[in-house]
N, C-alpha and C positions, 0 to 999 in steps of 0.2 A: 934382529927382532922379528922381521917378516918371516924368515925361515923357521924361527922358533914357534911362531903363531900357527903356521901351516902344520908343523909337527904336532902341536898341541891339539889342533882340530882333528887330525888323523887319529891320534891316540885317544882323544876324547870320544870319538865314534866307537872305537873298540871297547873302551871302558863303559860305554853306555849300555852294552849288552849285560855286563856285570851289574850295573846299577839297576837294570830292570829286574834282575834276580833278587837283589837286596830289597827292592821295593815290594816284591811279592811276599817276603817274610816280614819285613819291618812294618809295612802298612797294612797289607791284606790279612796276614795271619797274626799280626801283633806278636811276633816271635823274634827276640833278639838273637839272631843266629850268627855266632862267631866262627862257624865252620868255614865261612867265606875265605878267611885268611889261608886256610889249608887247601880247600877245594880249588881255589884259583891256581895254585901251584900244581895240584894234581892234574888238572886239565892240560897244563903246559908240559908237565913231566911225561904223561902218557903219550901225548901227541909227538913230542920231540924224540922219545926213545923209539917209537914206531917208525917215524920218518928216517931216523938214522939207520934203521934196519930194513929200509926199502919199502915201507908201506906207503900207499897213496896218501898225500897230505889231506885230502878230503876225508878219507876213512879214518885217518889218524885224529883229525879234529873231532869227528863224531865219536870216536872212542874216548877221547878226553872228556867230552860232554857226558858220555855214559858213566865214566868213572866218577864224575862230579855228582851225577844223579844218585849213584850208590852211596856215596859219602853222605849226601843230604838225607837219604832214607835211613841210614844208620843213626844219624843224629835224632831223627824223628822217633825211631824205635827206642833209643836211650831215654827219650823224654816220655813217650806214651806208655811203653811197656815197662821200662825200668823206673818210672816215676821220678826221674831226675829233673831238677830245675832246668828250665830252658837255657838259661845263660850258662850254667855249669855243663850241660850236655854239649853245647857248642864248643866250649873251652876244651873239654875232654877230647872231642873229635878233632879239633884243630891241633892239639898236641900230638895225638896219635898220627895224624896225617903228615906231620913233620918227618917222622921216622919212615912212614910208608913212602913218602915222596923220595926220600934218599934211597930206599930200596929199589924203587922203580927206576930212578935215574942211574944208580950205581956210583954216582959221584956228585959233588955239589953243583957242577956246571956242565952243560952240554952245548957246544957251539953248533949253530945251524947254518953258518955262512956258506958252506959248500954243499948244503943239502937242498933238495927240491921242496919248496913250500908252496902254499896257496898263492903267496904274493909273487914268487918267482915264476910260477906257471902262468899266473894271470897276466904278468907283465909281457910275457912272450906273446900271448894272444892280443894284448892291448896295443902292442907295437904294430900290428897288422891292420889296425883300424885308425882312421885319422881324427879321432875324438879330441886328442890334445891340440891338434892344429885348429880345430873349430873353436875350442874354448880359449885358445891363446889369441885368437883374432881380435877380440875387444881390447886386450892389453896392448897388442901391437898397434892398433888403430889409435889408442890414446897415448902411445909413446911411453907406457909404464911397464913394458915387458920384463923389466928387472924385478918388478914386484910380484910377478907370477910364479907359481911353483914350477918345479922342473917337470912334474907330471901330475895329472889329476886322477891317476888310476886308483890310488889308495882311497882318496876321499869319496869317489863315486862308487867304487865296488863295496867298500865297507858301509857307506851310507845306504846303499840298496839292501845290504844284509841287515843293518839295524832296523830299517823300515819293516822288513819281513818278520824279524823277531818281535817288534812292537805290535804289528798286526796280529801275529800269532798269539801273543799274550792277551791282547784285547779280545780276540775271538774266544780264547779259552775261558776268560773270566766272565763271559756272557753265556757260556754253556751251563748245563745243569750241574756238572761237576765243579765248574768255576764259581757258580752262585753258592753252592754248598760250602766251598772253600772260603768265600767272603763272609758267609753267615757264621762259619766256625770262628773266624777271626773277630767278628763283631760280638757274638754272644754264644759261646760254646755250650753253655747250659741249656739254652733254648733249643739248639740243634739236637742235643742229646735227648731232650724231652720229646722230640719228634721221631725218636728211634733211629737217628742217623749215626753213622760211625764217624765220630769226630777224629778219633785216632788215625784212621785211614786217610782222612783229608789232610791232617797235619803232616803225615809221613810223605804223601804224594806232593804236597805243596813245598816241603823242604827239598825233596828230590828235584823237582822242576827248577826251583830257585838255584840250587847248586849246579845243575846242569848248565844253566845260563852262565853262571860264574865260571865254570870250568871251560866252556867254549870260548869265553872272553880270554881266559888265561892261555888257551891253545893258540888263539889268534895273536896275542901279545908276544909270545915267544917267537912266532914266525915273523912278526913285524920287527922285533928287536934283533933277531938273528941269533938268539941264544936262550937257553932255559936255565934258571938259577933257583936253587932251593929256597932262597930268601926273597923271591920275587913277590910273594903274597903278603909280606908284613905290612899291616896297616890298610889292607884292601877294604875291610869293613868300614873304616873311616872314610875312605874315598867314596864307597857306595852310599853311605849315609849323607855325606856332603852333597853328592849329586842329587839325591832325593830331596833333601831339605832346601838346597839352593833352587832347584827346579820348581818345587811347589811354591816357594816364596816369590819367585820372579814371574812365573807363568801361570799360577793358579792350579786348582785341583777340583774343578766343578763336576767332572765326570771321569770315568776310567780312561777313556781315549785321551782326554786332555791331560790327565795326570801322567800317563805313560809318556806322552810327548814331552811334558815338562821334565820328567826324569832324564830323558835323552838329552834335552837341551841343557839341563843342569849339569850333566856329566861333561858336556862340551865346555860350558861356562867355567866349570871348576878347573879344567885343564888349561883354559886360556888365562884365567886369573893366576894360576900357579906359574905358568910360563912367563907372564909379564913380571911377576914378583921376582922370579929368579934372574931376570935380566937387569935388575937394579944393581948398581955398583956395590952397595954395602951388603948385598945378600950373596951368600955362598951356597954351594950345593949341599953342604952339611946342614943348612937351615931348612931343608925340605920338610921335615916332620913338624918343625915349629910353625912353618907357614901353613901347613895342612891343618894343624890344631887351631890356628888363628882364624882360618877361613871357616872351619866348622863352627867355632865359637861365635863368629860374626853372623853366620847363617842362622844360628839358634837364637841369639840375643837380639839382633837388630829387628826382626819381624815382631818380637814380643814388645820391644820398646816402641816401635811404630804403632802397634795396635793400642798400647796404653795411651800414647799421645793422641791418637785419633779419638779414642773413647773420652779422654779428658776434654778435647775440643768439642765433641758432641754434647757433653754435659754442660759445658760453658755456654754453648749456643742455645741449648734448650732452656737453661736458666735465664738467659737474656730474653728469649721469646716469652717465657712465663712472666718475667718482670714487666716486660712491655705490655703484655695482655692485662696484667693486674692494674697497671697504671691507666690503661685505656678504660677499664671497667670503673676504676675509681673516678676518672674524669667524667664518665657518663653519670655516675651517681651524684657527683657534685653539681653537674649541670642540671640534673633532674630536681635536685633539692632547691637550687636557686630559682628555678621556674616556679616551683610550688610556693 
């Protein structure tokens, strides 16, 4: 269980980058972009085939993100220039990317266990610094070293990377281009009335979103040690679950807080999924069912909670009103008896 939770934390941090991309389209642009299921694999496919052919893992990861950016921009063009419904445009691009990803990979699966990746290169450097020893000291002192992970490398390195992506997104959404993007998502007609190019904002927003998703896919294949053409199935659900769970648990009072909530939501989602899969009556084949239940719960529970709170507030106000009326009636009776 402990090992599973550490694995869930590590993968949750990687998926958090994808969740930030989904947040950009789902919340900021109000665009239901299903390209995610395809661009996630595209990032992994491009990165893996480049690494197999000797390209630097860093450059391969950036190339994967660039491929995702192009895929997102094409979805935006289909919607803005082709006047295709946003949902249908995403579906069309997702279907097209399935064949494109197979073309890129050349086969359904590419193993990376014998290839140099960001994680293998990073571990070589990590072993030369005593960070693990420092972080293991509290576990050894408490006598619970069996509960510690074998290394903190992935958690710390990916955690730093996630913070950088979060800060980058926060900064972008407060720039002039980012504010225009947010305004386009809130009220595209108003932005058009100000002679702004909403189509350009939508295309760029979708491109950036899918670049985040593709980079997450490139990191996941390096973390897993293989790339698979079916790796992206259901990624949009994972992203939406992360956004919804994060907003429900940690709030969304500002952009910075919301992006932090999305990151924490991605981690929480993976932890919940990991715990559920450890139950005796749950098998690996139940993964999609558990995902559906988690997302359903994340959507339904906050609504029920709000309705219950509203009902409690109405009951409280009604009691206060009744009490006030009784007090006023008592004063009137007292005044009448005095007269």
